[in-house]
RODO-2510 file (C-alpha; in nm, 4 decimals, decimal comma):
residues 252
     n   res          X          Y          Z
     1     x     1,5287    -2,8156     1,2407
     2     x     1,8754    -2,6913     1,1713
     3     x     1,9730    -2,4429     1,4490
     4     x     2,0654    -2,0843     1,3571
     5     x     2,4301    -1,9752     1,3541
     6     x     2,5654    -1,9119     1,7019
     7     x     2,8212    -1,6451     1,6214
     8     x     2,7874    -1,3389     1,8528
     9     x     2,5837    -1,0501     1,7055
    10     x     2,8030    -0,7637     1,6067
    11     x     2,5622    -0,4945     1,4933
    12     x     2,5806    -0,1707     1,6841
    13     x     2,2073    -0,1146     1,6590
    14     x     2,0077    -0,3822     1,8425
    15     x     1,6876    -0,2414     1,6926
    16     x     1,8076    -0,3026     1,3336
    17     x     1,6839    -0,6070     1,1435
    18     x     1,8933    -0,4990     0,8325
    19     x     2,2098    -0,2941     0,8650
    20     x     2,4010    -0,2181     0,5449
    21     x     2,7395    -0,0364     0,5767
    22     x     2,9350     0,1001     0,2868
    23     x     2,7930    -0,1515     0,0343
    24     x     2,9478    -0,1687    -0,3108
    25     x     2,8233    -0,4124    -0,5718
    26     x     3,0362    -0,4169    -0,8809
    27     x     2,9853    -0,6281    -1,1924
    28     x     3,2726    -0,7069    -1,4245
    29     x     3,3092    -0,7751    -1,7964
    30     x     3,4528    -1,1098    -1,9103
    31     x     3,7899    -0,9411    -1,9559
    32     x     3,7962    -0,8397    -1,5895
    33     x     3,7319    -0,4669    -1,6450
    34     x     3,4513    -0,2985    -1,4473
    35     x     3,1201    -0,3073    -1,6302
    36     x     2,9090    -0,1218    -1,3742
    37     x     2,8828    -0,0369    -1,0046
    38     x     2,5224    -0,1316    -0,9329
    39     x     2,5438    -0,0167    -0,5763
    40     x     2,7809     0,2497    -0,4498
    41     x     2,8456     0,3281    -0,0819
    42     x     2,4996     0,2310     0,0335
    43     x     2,4392     0,2741     0,4051
    44     x     2,0898     0,1745     0,5220
    45     x     1,9534     0,0765     0,8651
    46     x     1,6064    -0,0780     0,8724
    47     x     1,4639    -0,1026     1,2234
    48     x     1,2576    -0,4019     1,3307
    49     x     0,8910    -0,3459     1,2545
    50     x     0,9381    -0,0866     0,9879
    51     x     0,7390    -0,0788     0,6553
    52     x     0,9771     0,0556     0,3893
    53     x     0,9503     0,1081     0,0166
    54     x     1,2499     0,0989    -0,2178
    55     x     1,1978     0,3038    -0,5314
    56     x     1,3942     0,4253    -0,8314
    57     x     1,4033     0,4279    -1,2119
    58     x     1,5019     0,1261    -1,4134
    59     x     1,8746     0,0600    -1,3624
    60     x     1,8884     0,2508    -1,0349
    61     x     1,9896    -0,0551    -0,8307
    62     x     1,6597    -0,1572    -0,6723
    63     x     1,6754    -0,5205    -0,7686
    64     x     2,0424    -0,5411    -0,6757
    65     x     1,9754    -0,3917    -0,3360
    66     x     1,6889    -0,6339    -0,2790
    67     x     1,9173    -0,9236    -0,3687
    68     x     2,1819    -0,8067    -0,1203
    69     x     1,9274    -0,7468     0,1512
    70     x     1,7792    -1,0905     0,0830
    71     x     2,1207    -1,2599     0,0903
    72     x     2,0700    -1,3770    -0,2673
    73     x     2,3844    -1,1978    -0,3711
    74     x     2,6996    -1,0943    -0,1885
    75     x     2,8295    -0,7350    -0,1985
    76     x     3,1716    -0,6661    -0,3529
    77     x     3,2584    -0,4504    -0,0618
    78     x     3,1005    -0,3477     0,2715
    79     x     2,9260    -0,5186     0,5589
    80     x     2,5673    -0,6457     0,6010
    81     x     2,4220    -0,7492     0,9342
    82     x     2,0954    -0,9377     0,9128
    83     x     1,9116    -0,9584     1,2391
    84     x     2,2336    -0,8780     1,4179
    85     x     2,4730    -1,1227     1,2426
    86     x     2,7345    -1,0521     0,9864
    87     x     2,6295    -1,2611     0,6881
    88     x     2,9573    -1,2056     0,5154
    89     x     3,1215    -1,4270     0,7743
    90     x     2,8963    -1,7254     0,6964
    91     x     2,9753    -2,0143     0,4578
    92     x     2,7272    -2,0907     0,1846
    93     x     2,5457    -2,3579     0,3727
    94     x     2,5153    -2,1605     0,6953
    95     x     2,3962    -1,8542     0,5043
    96     x     2,1318    -2,0618     0,3169
    97     x     1,9877    -2,1867     0,6465
    98     x     1,9989    -1,8452     0,8072
    99     x     1,8413    -1,6798     0,5021
   100     x     1,5541    -1,9400     0,5143
   101     x     1,4954    -1,8687     0,8857
   102     x     1,5107    -1,4904     0,8700
   103     x     1,3665    -1,3802     0,5303
   104     x     1,0357    -1,4464     0,3582
   105     x     1,0225    -1,3598    -0,0134
   106     x     0,7274    -1,2583    -0,2272
   107     x     0,7690    -1,1888    -0,5906
   108     x     0,5571    -1,0570    -0,8790
   109     x     0,5371    -1,4066    -1,0125
   110     x     0,3671    -1,6437    -0,7655
   111     x     0,6183    -1,9280    -0,8277
   112     x     0,3815    -2,1934    -0,6955
   113     x     0,4393    -2,5593    -0,7965
   114     x     0,1380    -2,6633    -0,9996
   115     x     0,1473    -3,0281    -0,9073
   116     x     0,1353    -2,9571    -0,5337
   117     x    -0,1601    -2,8551    -0,3194
   118     x    -0,1396    -2,5128    -0,1766
   119     x    -0,0603    -2,6338     0,1729
   120     x     0,2286    -2,8411     0,0264
   121     x     0,3492    -2,5310    -0,1572
   122     x     0,3434    -2,3319     0,1616
   123     x     0,5345    -2,5965     0,3507
   124     x     0,8245    -2,6210     0,1006
   125     x     1,0572    -2,3766     0,3031
   126     x     1,0087    -2,5839     0,6182
   127     x     1,1089    -2,9012     0,4312
   128     x     1,4470    -2,7431     0,3611
   129     x     1,4740    -2,6444     0,7226
   130     x     1,4311    -3,0069     0,8372
   131     x     1,0926    -2,9604     1,0037
   132     x     0,8918    -3,2781     1,0484
   133     x     0,6069    -3,3585     0,8153
   134     x     0,3341    -3,3218     1,0822
   135     x     0,4774    -2,9906     1,1947
   136     x     0,5075    -2,8653     0,8329
   137     x     0,1407    -2,9526     0,7726
   138     x     0,0278    -2,7737     1,0925
   139     x     0,2233    -2,4582     1,0261
   140     x     0,1220    -2,4467     0,6600
   141     x    -0,2427    -2,4579     0,7462
   142     x    -0,1975    -2,1866     1,0089
   143     x    -0,0215    -1,9669     0,7527
   144     x    -0,3035    -2,0221     0,5039
   145     x    -0,5627    -1,9311     0,7645
   146     x    -0,3597    -1,6149     0,8431
   147     x    -0,3948    -1,4965     0,4788
   148     x    -0,7599    -1,5945     0,4515
   149     x    -0,7202    -1,9233     0,2613
   150     x    -0,8052    -2,1686     0,5315
   151     x    -1,1007    -2,2836     0,3225
   152     x    -0,8831    -2,3554     0,0223
   153     x    -0,6703    -2,6280     0,1813
   154     x    -0,6527    -2,9271    -0,0572
   155     x    -0,6698    -2,7164    -0,3737
   156     x    -0,4005    -2,6823    -0,6312
   157     x    -0,2778    -2,3423    -0,7697
   158     x    -0,4792    -2,3753    -1,0928
   159     x    -0,7975    -2,3896    -0,8890
   160     x    -0,7215    -2,0449    -0,7338
   161     x    -0,7561    -1,6942    -0,8596
   162     x    -0,4536    -1,4712    -0,9086
   163     x    -0,5093    -1,2933    -0,5863
   164     x    -0,5513    -1,6236    -0,3993
   165     x    -0,2260    -1,7539    -0,5567
   166     x    -0,0421    -1,4443    -0,4294
   167     x    -0,2008    -1,4961    -0,0872
   168     x    -0,0652    -1,8502    -0,0975
   169     x     0,2751    -1,7170    -0,1932
   170     x     0,2662    -1,4771     0,1010
   171     x     0,1671    -1,7643     0,3322
   172     x     0,4693    -1,9558     0,2062
   173     x     0,6869    -1,6498     0,2857
   174     x     0,5423    -1,6280     0,6377
   175     x     0,5385    -1,9997     0,7295
   176     x     0,8944    -1,9879     0,8721
   177     x     0,8115    -1,6853     1,0992
   178     x     1,0726    -1,4603     0,9285
   179     x     1,2285    -1,1527     1,0738
   180     x     1,1518    -0,9651     0,7562
   181     x     0,9179    -0,9980     0,4596
   182     x     1,0711    -0,8846     0,1211
   183     x     0,8307    -0,8132    -0,1505
   184     x     0,9294    -0,7314    -0,5145
   185     x     0,6400    -0,5738    -0,6950
   186     x     0,3906    -0,8215    -0,5352
   187     x     0,0829    -0,6680    -0,7060
   188     x     0,2453    -0,6374    -1,0580
   189     x     0,0434    -0,9281    -1,1975
   190     x    -0,2846    -0,8395    -1,0350
   191     x    -0,5780    -0,6140    -1,1241
   192     x    -0,6224    -0,2999    -0,9144
   193     x    -0,8994    -0,4498    -0,6910
   194     x    -0,6995    -0,7634    -0,6145
   195     x    -0,3791    -0,5707    -0,5747
   196     x    -0,5561    -0,3489    -0,3154
   197     x    -0,6632    -0,6541    -0,1216
   198     x    -0,3010    -0,7858    -0,1171
   199     x    -0,1662    -0,4489    -0,0022
   200     x    -0,4264    -0,4272     0,2699
   201     x    -0,3106    -0,7663     0,3948
   202     x     0,0438    -0,6374     0,4008
   203     x    -0,0810    -0,3403     0,6045
   204     x    -0,2350    -0,5809     0,8505
   205     x     0,0826    -0,7909     0,8713
   206     x     0,2798    -0,4772     0,9461
   207     x     0,0353    -0,3778     1,2191
   208     x     0,1111    -0,7158     1,3826
   209     x     0,4812    -0,6251     1,3988
   210     x     0,6291    -0,7630     1,0814
   211     x     0,9130    -0,5770     0,9122
   212     x     0,8304    -0,5316     0,5386
   213     x     1,0599    -0,4214     0,2643
   214     x     0,8782    -0,3566    -0,0669
   215     x     1,0301    -0,2781    -0,4058
   216     x     0,7821    -0,0796    -0,6121
   217     x     0,7631     0,1741    -0,8883
   218     x     0,4184     0,2825    -0,7846
   219     x     0,3902     0,6009    -0,5777
   220     x     0,0493     0,4991    -0,4466
   221     x     0,1977     0,1763    -0,3149
   222     x     0,4912     0,3607    -0,1585
   223     x     0,2526     0,6064     0,0102
   224     x     0,1216     0,3218     0,2222
   225     x     0,4693     0,2754     0,3740
   226     x     0,6310     0,4479     0,6666
   227     x     0,9581     0,5148     0,4861
   228     x     1,0646     0,5581     0,1188
   229     x     1,4190     0,5068     0,0021
   230     x     1,4845     0,6228    -0,3531
   231     x     1,7924     0,5026    -0,5518
   232     x     1,9503     0,6594    -0,8572
   233     x     2,2606     0,5280    -1,0311
   234     x     2,3338     0,2866    -0,7469
   235     x     2,3225     0,5482    -0,4699
   236     x     2,0681     0,6462    -0,2146
   237     x     1,9202     0,9588    -0,3582
   238     x     1,6755     1,0265    -0,0760
   239     x     1,5651     0,8524     0,2450
   240     x     1,2412     0,9851     0,3856
   241     x     1,0436     0,8756     0,6920
   242     x     0,6869     0,9612     0,6143
   243     x     0,5093     0,8661     0,9365
   244     x     0,4627     0,5833     1,1844
   245     x     0,1934     0,3400     1,0858
   246     x     0,2059     0,1106     1,3905
   247     x    -0,0795     0,1494     1,6297
   248     x     0,0285     0,2767     1,9693
   249     x    -0,0421     0,0408     2,2562
   250     x    -0,3534     0,1311     2,4503
   251     x    -0,3010     0,2084     2,8204
   252     x    -0,4811    -0,0339     3,0554
***
């Protein structure tokens, strides 16, 4: 496996898994003039283990913020520390490796490869991390068991229901033991009953300590979270901590 970068952590908040400081994301027209500032002076600290919803109307900057948080896009200005390291200081290859180790992505579309069995789909991120075949297989099956699909090993995506395919996609996101799970409208293609099952699974993962960032337009989905950040015109309009959802440890 490719080792993580060894640069010294520089974040001032050791509890933060994501730390955005003064983020500007600007898009330009072909002639070089400014087309739009998709994000403007965004400051956001997400503590480890938090369950946070990102909301806002169309064009508010939700997707751009998720792309920056997920290291899929670089900000025009500002700093971003992911799990304590300044990703702006990494070259493309190092950033790709670090992103794969630290972030698990779940999207509205399942993005499973139809020709592969689900355990092979789940193991794809580990292949790019240089994990051995036997270890990939072991960890993929463990991840499938975690999301309740241990009995579907050997099946291909077309043999699964929509909810099962999304569970497989979540297993793929979890197989690398990421620091944060980023979910972009993960129930958008599912009926309400199946969507509820997927959200309940996310609740359980959060109870086990996983940091979850969820982009949603649905207030009912956001109400399940601990914190709701609302964007408007590229700026943070509100940032509200609703409650703590993590179970308190029981005294022995």
